[in-house]
C-alpha positions as CSV (number, residue, x, y, z in Angstrom):
1,M,-18.6,7.1,-12.1
2,K,-18.5,5.6,-8.6
3,P,-19.5,1.9,-8.7
4,R,-22.7,1.0,-6.9
5,A,-22.6,-1.0,-3.7
6,P,-23.7,-4.6,-3.8
7,G,-27.4,-5.2,-3.5
8,R,-30.5,-4.0,-5.2
9,P,-30.5,-0.2,-5.9
10,S,-33.5,1.8,-4.6
11,G,-36.3,2.1,-7.1
12,D,-35.1,-0.9,-9.1
13,P,-38.3,-3.0,-9.5
14,A,-38.2,-6.8,-9.4
15,G,-34.4,-6.8,-9.1
16,R,-33.9,-5.7,-12.7
17,S,-30.2,-4.9,-11.8
18,A,-29.7,-8.6,-11.1
19,V,-30.8,-9.3,-14.7
20,R,-28.4,-6.7,-16.1
21,A,-25.6,-8.0,-13.9
22,A,-26.2,-11.5,-15.4
23,G,-25.6,-10.0,-18.9
24,W,-29.2,-10.5,-20.2
25,E,-28.8,-7.6,-22.5
26,T,-26.3,-9.7,-24.6
27,P,-27.7,-10.1,-28.1
28,V,-29.9,-13.2,-28.6
29,T,-28.6,-16.0,-30.8
30,V,-30.5,-17.7,-33.6
31,A,-30.6,-20.9,-31.5
32,E,-32.0,-19.1,-28.5
33,L,-34.8,-17.6,-30.7
34,V,-35.7,-21.1,-31.9
35,D,-35.4,-22.8,-28.5
36,A,-37.0,-20.3,-26.3
37,G,-38.0,-17.2,-28.3
38,P,-40.3,-16.1,-31.1
39,L,-39.1,-18.9,-33.4
40,T,-40.1,-21.7,-31.1
41,G,-41.4,-24.6,-33.1
42,A,-39.5,-23.7,-36.3
43,R,-37.2,-26.1,-38.0
44,M,-33.6,-25.0,-37.8
45,F,-30.6,-26.2,-39.9
46,G,-27.2,-25.2,-38.6
47,D,-25.8,-24.5,-35.2
48,G,-27.6,-21.2,-34.6
49,D,-24.7,-19.7,-32.7
50,S,-24.6,-16.3,-34.5
51,P,-26.0,-13.3,-32.5
52,V,-28.9,-11.4,-34.1
53,H,-28.5,-7.6,-34.0
54,Q,-31.2,-6.7,-36.5
55,V,-33.8,-7.9,-39.0
56,R,-34.1,-7.3,-42.7
57,I,-37.1,-8.3,-44.8
58,V,-36.0,-9.4,-48.3
59,D,-38.6,-9.7,-51.0
60,E,-36.1,-9.6,-53.9
61,L,-32.6,-11.3,-54.0
62,S,-31.1,-8.0,-55.1
63,V,-31.8,-6.6,-51.7
64,M,-29.3,-9.1,-50.2
65,A,-26.4,-6.8,-51.3
66,S,-27.4,-4.2,-48.6
67,V,-27.7,-6.7,-45.7
68,G,-25.4,-6.1,-42.8
69,P,-23.5,-8.5,-40.6
70,H,-25.5,-10.3,-37.8
71,T,-28.8,-9.7,-39.6
72,A,-31.7,-12.1,-39.5
73,V,-32.8,-12.2,-43.2
74,V,-36.6,-12.9,-43.5
75,L,-37.4,-14.0,-47.1
76,T,-40.8,-13.2,-48.6
77,G,-42.2,-12.6,-52.0
78,S,-40.1,-13.7,-55.0
79,A,-37.1,-14.3,-52.7
80,A,-39.0,-17.1,-51.0
81,R,-40.3,-18.8,-54.1
82,G,-38.8,-22.2,-54.4
83,G,-35.6,-23.9,-53.3
84,W,-33.5,-22.2,-55.8
85,A,-34.3,-18.7,-54.4
86,V,-33.6,-19.9,-50.9
87,E,-30.3,-21.4,-52.0
88,M,-29.2,-18.1,-53.6
89,A,-30.3,-16.2,-50.5
90,M,-28.1,-18.5,-48.4
91,R,-25.0,-17.8,-50.6
92,R,-25.6,-14.1,-50.4
93,A,-26.1,-14.3,-46.6
94,W,-22.8,-16.0,-46.3
95,E,-21.1,-13.3,-48.3
96,Q,-22.7,-10.6,-46.1
97,A,-22.0,-12.5,-42.8
98,A,-25.7,-12.6,-42.0
99,A,-26.8,-14.3,-38.8
100,C,-29.5,-16.5,-40.5
101,V,-32.0,-16.9,-43.2
102,I,-35.7,-17.3,-42.3
103,A,-37.9,-18.7,-45.0
104,P,-41.5,-19.9,-45.2
105,A,-42.0,-23.7,-44.6
106,G,-43.4,-24.0,-48.1
107,A,-39.9,-23.2,-49.6
108,A,-38.3,-26.2,-47.8
109,G,-37.3,-29.4,-49.6
110,A,-37.1,-28.0,-53.1
111,G,-33.4,-27.2,-53.1
112,S,-30.1,-27.7,-51.3
113,G,-30.6,-24.9,-48.7
114,E,-30.4,-27.4,-45.8
115,L,-27.0,-28.7,-47.1
116,L,-25.7,-25.2,-47.6
117,A,-26.6,-24.3,-44.0
118,E,-24.1,-26.9,-42.8
119,R,-21.5,-26.2,-45.5
120,L,-21.5,-22.4,-45.3
121,G,-22.1,-22.1,-41.6
122,V,-25.2,-19.9,-42.1
123,T,-28.3,-21.0,-40.2
124,L,-31.5,-21.7,-42.1
125,V,-34.9,-21.6,-40.4
126,F,-38.2,-22.6,-41.8
127,V,-41.3,-21.1,-40.1
128,E,-45.0,-21.9,-40.5
129,E,-46.4,-18.4,-39.7
130,D,-46.5,-15.4,-41.9
131,P,-42.9,-14.3,-42.5
132,L,-43.8,-10.6,-41.9
133,V,-45.2,-11.5,-38.5
134,T,-42.1,-13.5,-37.8
135,A,-39.9,-10.5,-38.8
136,V,-41.7,-8.2,-36.3
137,R,-41.3,-10.7,-33.4
138,V,-37.7,-11.4,-34.1
139,A,-36.9,-7.7,-34.5
140,S,-38.5,-7.1,-31.1
141,A,-36.3,-9.7,-29.5
142,A,-33.2,-8.5,-31.2
143,A,-33.9,-4.9,-30.2
144,S,-34.4,-5.8,-26.5
145,P,-32.7,-9.1,-25.6
146,Q,-33.3,-8.5,-21.9
147,A,-37.1,-8.1,-22.5
148,A,-37.2,-11.2,-24.7
149,R,-35.5,-13.3,-22.0
150,T,-37.8,-11.8,-19.3
151,Q,-40.8,-12.8,-21.4
152,L,-39.6,-16.4,-21.3
153,L,-39.5,-16.2,-17.5
154,A,-43.0,-14.7,-17.5
155,R,-44.4,-17.3,-19.8
156,C,-42.8,-20.1,-17.7
157,A,-44.1,-18.6,-14.4
158,T,-47.6,-18.5,-15.9
159,R,-47.5,-22.1,-17.1
160,L,-46.0,-23.3,-13.8
161,A,-48.9,-21.7,-12.0
162,E,-51.4,-23.5,-14.2
163,A,-49.6,-26.8,-14.1
164,G,-50.7,-27.8,-10.6
165,A,-48.9,-29.5,-7.7
166,S,-47.1,-32.4,-9.5
167,A,-43.5,-33.0,-10.2
168,R,-44.4,-34.5,-13.5
169,S,-46.3,-31.5,-14.6
170,V,-43.7,-29.0,-13.4
171,L,-40.9,-30.8,-15.2
172,G,-43.2,-31.1,-18.3
173,V,-43.4,-27.3,-18.4
174,L,-39.6,-26.8,-18.0
175,N,-38.8,-29.2,-20.8
176,A,-41.5,-27.8,-23.0
177,E,-40.3,-24.2,-22.6
178,L,-36.6,-25.2,-22.9
179,P,-36.8,-27.6,-25.8
180,G,-33.1,-27.6,-26.5
181,T,-32.3,-28.4,-22.9
182,A,-32.9,-31.5,-20.9
183,V,-34.2,-30.9,-17.4
184,A,-34.8,-33.4,-14.6
185,L,-35.5,-33.5,-10.9
186,V,-33.1,-36.0,-9.2
187,D,-32.9,-37.2,-5.6
188,V,-29.8,-37.1,-3.4
189,H,-28.8,-40.5,-4.8
190,G,-29.0,-39.4,-8.5
191,T,-32.3,-41.1,-9.3
192,V,-34.4,-39.3,-11.8
193,L,-37.7,-38.5,-10.1
194,A,-39.3,-36.6,-12.9
195,G,-38.2,-35.0,-16.2
196,R,-35.7,-36.3,-18.8
197,R,-33.0,-38.9,-18.2
198,A,-30.8,-37.1,-20.7
199,A,-30.3,-34.4,-18.1
200,V,-28.3,-36.8,-16.0
201,P,-25.2,-38.1,-17.9
202,D,-24.9,-41.3,-15.8
203,A,-28.6,-42.2,-16.3
204,T,-28.4,-42.6,-20.1
205,P,-25.6,-44.6,-21.8
206,H,-23.8,-42.6,-24.6
207,N,-25.4,-39.4,-23.4
208,T,-24.6,-36.6,-25.8
209,S,-27.0,-34.0,-24.5
210,G,-24.3,-31.4,-23.8
211,K,-22.8,-29.6,-20.8
212,M,-24.3,-28.9,-17.4
213,L,-26.1,-25.6,-17.7
214,A,-27.7,-25.2,-14.3
215,E,-28.2,-27.1,-11.0
216,L,-30.4,-25.9,-8.1
217,L,-31.2,-27.5,-4.8
218,V,-34.9,-28.1,-4.1
219,P,-35.8,-28.0,-0.3
220,G,-38.4,-30.2,1.2
221,P,-41.2,-28.9,3.4
222,D,-39.1,-29.6,6.5
223,G,-36.0,-27.9,5.2
224,S,-34.2,-31.1,4.2
225,V,-33.0,-31.5,0.6
226,L,-35.8,-32.9,-1.5
227,G,-33.6,-33.1,-4.6
228,R,-31.8,-31.2,-7.3
229,L,-33.0,-29.6,-10.5
230,V,-30.4,-30.2,-13.2
231,A,-30.3,-29.0,-16.8
232,T,-27.9,-30.0,-19.6
233,G,-27.7,-29.0,-23.2
234,A,-25.8,-26.9,-25.7
235,P,-25.2,-23.3,-24.6
236,R,-27.6,-21.3,-26.9
237,S,-25.9,-18.0,-26.1
238,P,-23.2,-16.6,-23.8
239,V,-25.9,-16.0,-21.2
240,W,-28.0,-19.1,-21.8
241,A,-26.8,-20.8,-18.6
242,P,-28.0,-18.0,-16.3
243,V,-31.3,-17.8,-18.2
244,V,-31.9,-21.6,-17.7
245,A,-31.0,-21.2,-14.0
246,A,-33.5,-18.4,-13.7
247,V,-36.2,-20.6,-15.3
248,L,-35.3,-23.5,-13.0
249,G,-35.6,-21.1,-10.0
250,L,-39.2,-20.5,-10.8
251,A,-39.9,-24.3,-10.3
252,V,-38.4,-24.6,-6.9
253,A,-41.4,-23.3,-4.9
254,P,-43.9,-25.4,-6.9
255,L,-41.9,-28.5,-6.2
256,T,-41.6,-27.8,-2.5
257,A,-45.4,-27.2,-2.5
258,W,-45.9,-30.5,-4.2
259,A,-43.9,-32.3,-1.6
260,A,-45.9,-30.6,1.2
261,T,-49.2,-31.6,-0.5
262,E,-48.1,-35.2,-0.7
263,R,-47.1,-35.3,3.0
264,L,-50.4,-33.8,4.0
265,R,-52.1,-36.5,2.0
266,A,-50.1,-39.2,3.7
267,E,-51.0,-37.7,7.1
268,R,-54.7,-37.8,6.3
269,S,-54.9,-41.2,4.7
270,F,-53.1,-44.2,6.2
271,A,-54.5,-46.4,3.4
272,W,-53.0,-44.1,0.7
273,Q,-49.5,-44.1,2.1
274,Q,-49.7,-47.9,2.8
275,A,-50.7,-48.5,-0.9
276,L,-47.7,-46.4,-2.0
277,A,-45.4,-48.4,0.2
278,E,-46.8,-51.7,-1.1
279,R,-46.4,-50.4,-4.7
280,L,-42.7,-49.6,-4.0
281,L,-42.1,-53.1,-2.7
282,A,-43.8,-54.6,-5.7
283,D,-42.1,-52.4,-8.2
284,A,-38.7,-53.2,-6.8
285,H,-39.1,-56.8,-8.0
286,E,-39.8,-55.6,-11.5
287,E,-37.1,-53.0,-12.3
288,D,-34.3,-51.1,-10.6
289,P,-35.6,-47.7,-9.4
290,R,-32.6,-45.9,-10.9
291,T,-34.0,-46.6,-14.4
292,Q,-37.5,-45.4,-13.5
293,A,-37.3,-42.1,-15.4
294,E,-39.1,-40.0,-17.8
295,P,-38.4,-40.2,-21.6
296,A,-34.9,-39.2,-22.7
297,T,-36.5,-37.5,-25.8
298,T,-39.7,-35.6,-26.1
299,G,-41.1,-38.2,-28.5
300,E,-40.3,-41.2,-26.3
301,R,-43.1,-42.6,-24.2
302,L,-42.6,-45.0,-21.3
303,P,-44.7,-48.1,-20.8
304,D,-47.5,-47.5,-18.3
305,A,-46.0,-49.8,-15.7
306,R,-42.7,-47.9,-15.7
307,T,-44.5,-44.6,-15.6
308,K,-46.4,-45.6,-12.5
309,A,-43.2,-46.9,-10.9
310,A,-41.4,-43.6,-11.6
311,D,-44.4,-41.8,-10.1
312,A,-44.2,-44.0,-7.0
313,T,-40.5,-43.3,-6.6
314,A,-41.1,-39.5,-6.9
315,E,-44.0,-39.6,-4.4
316,A,-41.7,-41.5,-2.0
317,A,-39.1,-38.8,-2.3
318,A,-41.8,-36.1,-1.7
319,L,-42.7,-37.9,1.5
320,G,-39.0,-38.1,2.6
321,W,-38.9,-41.9,2.3
322,S,-35.7,-43.6,1.4
323,V,-35.7,-46.1,-1.4
324,H,-32.0,-46.7,-1.6
325,G,-30.1,-49.1,0.6
326,P,-29.0,-50.0,3.1
327,L,-32.5,-50.1,4.6
328,T,-33.5,-51.5,8.0
329,A,-36.9,-53.1,8.3
330,F,-38.9,-52.8,11.5
331,L,-42.2,-54.1,12.9
332,L,-44.2,-52.9,15.9
333,T,-46.8,-55.1,17.4
334,A,-49.3,-54.3,20.2
335,H,-49.9,-57.0,22.9
336,A,-53.6,-56.2,23.3
337,P,-55.7,-56.7,20.2
338,H,-57.2,-53.5,18.9
339,A,-55.5,-51.5,21.6
340,V,-53.7,-49.3,19.1
341,D,-55.2,-48.0,15.8
342,D,-53.4,-47.3,12.5
343,A,-53.3,-43.5,13.1
344,T,-51.8,-43.8,16.6
345,A,-49.2,-46.3,15.5
346,R,-48.1,-44.2,12.5
347,A,-48.0,-41.0,14.6
348,A,-45.8,-42.7,17.2
349,L,-43.4,-44.2,14.6
350,T,-43.0,-41.1,12.4
351,H,-42.6,-38.8,15.4
352,A,-39.7,-41.0,16.7
353,L,-38.2,-42.2,13.4
354,G,-38.9,-39.3,11.1
355,P,-40.5,-39.7,7.6
356,V,-40.9,-43.5,7.1
357,P,-43.6,-45.6,5.5
358,V,-45.9,-47.5,7.8
359,L,-48.0,-50.4,6.6
360,R,-50.1,-53.1,8.2
361,R,-48.1,-56.3,8.2
362,D,-48.4,-59.6,10.3
363,G,-50.8,-58.1,12.9
364,G,-48.6,-55.1,13.5
365,W,-47.2,-52.0,11.7
366,A,-44.1,-52.4,9.6
367,G,-41.8,-50.1,7.6
368,W,-38.2,-49.3,6.8
369,S,-35.7,-46.7,7.6
370,P,-32.2,-45.7,6.3
371,Q,-31.0,-45.4,9.9
372,P,-28.5,-48.1,11.1
373,P,-29.9,-50.7,13.5
374,D,-28.4,-49.3,16.7
375,R,-29.9,-45.9,16.2
376,L,-33.2,-47.2,14.9
377,A,-33.5,-49.5,17.9
378,A,-33.2,-46.5,20.2
379,D,-35.8,-44.5,18.1
380,L,-38.2,-47.5,18.2
381,A,-37.8,-47.7,22.0
382,R,-39.0,-44.0,22.2
383,A,-41.9,-44.8,19.9
384,L,-43.0,-47.7,22.2
385,A,-42.8,-45.4,25.2
386,T,-45.4,-43.1,23.7
387,L,-48.0,-45.7,23.0
388,P,-51.0,-45.9,25.4
389,H,-50.8,-49.7,25.6
390,P,-47.9,-52.3,25.9
391,A,-46.2,-53.0,22.6
392,S,-42.9,-54.4,21.3
393,A,-40.9,-54.1,18.2
394,G,-38.4,-56.0,16.1
395,L,-35.6,-55.0,13.7
396,A,-34.2,-57.0,10.8
397,A,-30.6,-56.9,9.6
398,P,-30.0,-54.1,7.1
399,A,-31.1,-54.9,3.6
400,P,-29.2,-53.7,0.5
401,G,-32.4,-52.2,-1.0
402,L,-36.1,-52.5,-1.7
403,R,-35.6,-55.7,-3.7
404,T,-34.7,-57.7,-0.5
405,L,-36.9,-55.8,1.9
406,A,-39.7,-58.4,1.8
407,Q,-37.4,-61.0,3.4
408,A,-36.1,-58.4,5.9
409,L,-39.7,-57.7,7.0
410,L,-40.0,-61.3,7.9
411,G,-36.9,-61.0,10.0
412,A,-38.4,-58.0,11.8
413,H,-41.6,-59.9,12.5
414,A,-39.6,-62.8,14.0
415,A,-37.7,-60.4,16.2
416,A,-40.9,-58.7,17.3
417,L,-42.3,-62.0,18.4
418,V,-39.5,-62.6,20.9
419,A,-39.4,-59.0,22.2
420,A,-40.7,-58.4,25.7
421,P,-43.4,-55.7,26.1
422,G,-41.8,-52.3,25.8
423,A,-38.6,-53.8,24.3
424,V,-37.0,-53.9,20.9
425,A,-35.4,-57.1,19.6
426,R,-33.0,-57.5,16.7
427,A,-33.1,-60.4,14.2
428,D,-29.4,-60.2,13.7
429,R,-28.8,-60.9,17.4
430,M,-31.5,-63.6,17.8
431,G,-30.0,-66.9,18.9
432,P,-31.5,-70.2,20.0
433,A,-32.6,-68.9,23.4
434,E,-34.5,-66.0,21.8
435,L,-36.1,-68.4,19.3
436,L,-37.2,-70.8,22.0
437,A,-38.6,-67.9,24.0
438,A,-40.9,-67.1,21.1
439,L,-42.7,-70.4,21.3
440,P,-46.4,-70.0,22.2
441,A,-46.4,-71.8,25.6
442,A,-50.2,-71.6,25.9
443,V,-50.6,-73.6,22.7
444,L,-47.7,-76.0,23.0
445,G,-47.8,-76.6,26.8
446,P,-50.3,-79.4,26.7
447,P,-48.5,-81.4,23.9
448,A,-45.2,-80.9,25.8
449,H,-46.7,-82.4,28.9
450,V,-47.9,-85.4,26.9
451,V,-44.3,-85.9,25.5
452,L,-42.8,-85.7,29.0
453,A,-45.4,-87.7,30.9
454,P,-43.4,-91.0,31.0
455,L,-40.3,-89.2,32.1
456,L,-42.2,-87.2,34.8
457,Q,-43.6,-90.4,36.2
458,A,-40.2,-91.9,36.6
459,D,-38.5,-88.7,37.8
460,R,-39.8,-88.2,41.4
461,D,-37.3,-85.4,42.4
462,G,-36.8,-83.8,39.0
463,T,-33.2,-85.0,38.7
464,L,-33.7,-86.7,35.3
465,L,-35.5,-83.6,33.8
466,R,-32.7,-81.3,34.9
467,T,-30.1,-83.6,33.6
468,L,-31.9,-84.0,30.2
469,A,-32.3,-80.2,29.9
470,A,-28.5,-79.7,30.6
471,V,-27.5,-82.4,28.0
472,L,-29.8,-81.0,25.3
473,G,-28.9,-77.4,26.1
474,E,-25.1,-77.9,26.4
475,G,-24.8,-80.2,23.5
476,G,-23.5,-83.4,25.2
477,P,-22.9,-85.2,28.5
478,L,-19.4,-83.8,29.2
479,R,-20.5,-80.1,29.2
480,A,-23.7,-81.1,31.0
481,A,-21.7,-82.7,33.8
482,D,-19.6,-79.5,34.2
483,K,-22.8,-77.4,34.4
484,L,-24.5,-79.7,36.9
485,G,-21.3,-80.2,38.9
486,V,-21.4,-83.9,38.8
487,H,-19.2,-86.7,37.4
488,R,-19.8,-87.6,33.7
489,N,-20.6,-91.2,34.7
490,T,-23.5,-89.8,36.8
491,V,-24.9,-88.0,33.8
492,T,-24.5,-91.2,31.7
493,T,-26.4,-93.3,34.3
494,R,-29.2,-90.8,34.4
495,L,-29.5,-90.8,30.6
496,E,-29.8,-94.6,30.7
497,R,-32.8,-94.1,33.0
498,V,-34.3,-91.6,30.5
499,R,-33.9,-94.2,27.8
500,A,-35.6,-96.8,30.0
501,A,-38.6,-94.5,30.2
502,G,-39.1,-95.1,26.5
503,Y,-37.0,-92.3,24.8
504,D,-34.6,-93.0,21.9
505,L,-32.0,-90.3,22.4
506,D,-30.2,-91.3,19.3
507,D,-33.1,-90.2,17.1
508,P,-32.9,-86.5,16.0
509,A,-36.6,-86.0,15.9
510,T,-37.0,-87.4,19.5
511,R,-34.2,-85.1,20.7
512,L,-35.9,-82.1,19.1
513,A,-39.3,-82.9,20.6
514,L,-37.7,-83.4,24.0
515,H,-35.7,-80.2,23.7
516,L,-38.8,-78.1,23.0
517,A,-40.9,-79.9,25.6
518,V,-38.3,-79.5,28.3
519,H,-37.9,-75.8,27.5
520,L,-41.7,-75.3,27.7
521,H,-42.0,-77.3,30.9
522,T,-39.2,-75.5,32.7
523,S,-40.3,-72.1,31.6
524,T,-43.8,-72.5,32.8
């Protein structure tokens, strides 16, 4: 027969050929039946690696002689009465190369069947429901493995549709439907945003969850990478990995929709996104975000504080905010009170900088970005140009992470204070001149005039004031003489006249007061 060309054949509904190409018709294994099939919730002893080709109902142990290889033996009647009967059935199953023995839960614990499962290599499964009902369901899955696996996908799709737009609920469905597999949503830095930490080997010490089964990229609403869905565990069948990948694929769209919903929420509510940013800063002082993850086992529950911190980190990822360093803090301030509102400031900043948090801080609007200072300064300049009223901005030196961002925000505020209208100042480039320029002249001007009054009365032509400014600014008489273009003895003589006016130039506090007063006087 001539091979088909790549692609979906005509008349092949829902891409069923892709399922066949993935080998989904491969017989199901006992472990697959327990983890994601009709035996979900049953107790299994043994590895469950054997494929199941058929089912045989055994109501008397004598029937075991006619059981064929790879048969799921379902015990009922006298064959399921007590641990001794189960033990004998296990020995006969081993002799017949059966796939497993399925017994009612009431037969458990009375014999050594569990130990025989490990010793003989024959899987033993205890079920709560009627064994006859179990036999019918297992027989259906064994007869049509592809249909059984497709039913898993259909069940997951239904539950995901009912779960709602939440990363936590989506990952909850995945981990519930794939109980033998650990699934998590991780960001580009490897932080677990939702799901089980056991899915990421580096997130849990001594992780023995198994091999990587599937990994899918999850796009954000803007096309950027929101994160990765990863699944690890023991391969339950030769095609378990593609089955898991198909299940994970169903969750990609709901996760992208969740991120879009969160971004719309942030657009509509400045207060909500500010509260989230404040929570991230507060949580950073409590615990490292890389440990903020869901339980490593289904029975484990996180403390409420850690759960909320994990949710905050996930919401930040949905909004496109960076929580990993280096981070550069910024602050924008308007020069006219109430000239710019919260919505306008946030719109200008996010349009120029991309997805960043914006929160009210120190009379302006602060936030952080993963961009380096040079690029961020240029982006902030564009944001300032779009505002309807004069404003300025400041940048801090890059911080290693959220834990040190509070201090960095103080630096950004200091830089914003010295920035001219329409300009961006950087704290890491702020020297004495910039610091002096930030002094509020309107407030300190009158006290400065009082400090200099004796000198101004003695200095008719301003020579003493210029000389004092040069000495204080240059750090001594010699450099001041060079700047003024006079002999050093001339500078020394003038300083003596300053001392005669009542100033002790050897006193550090006096020098500081004079330096500030001279700067304010000369600048105004």
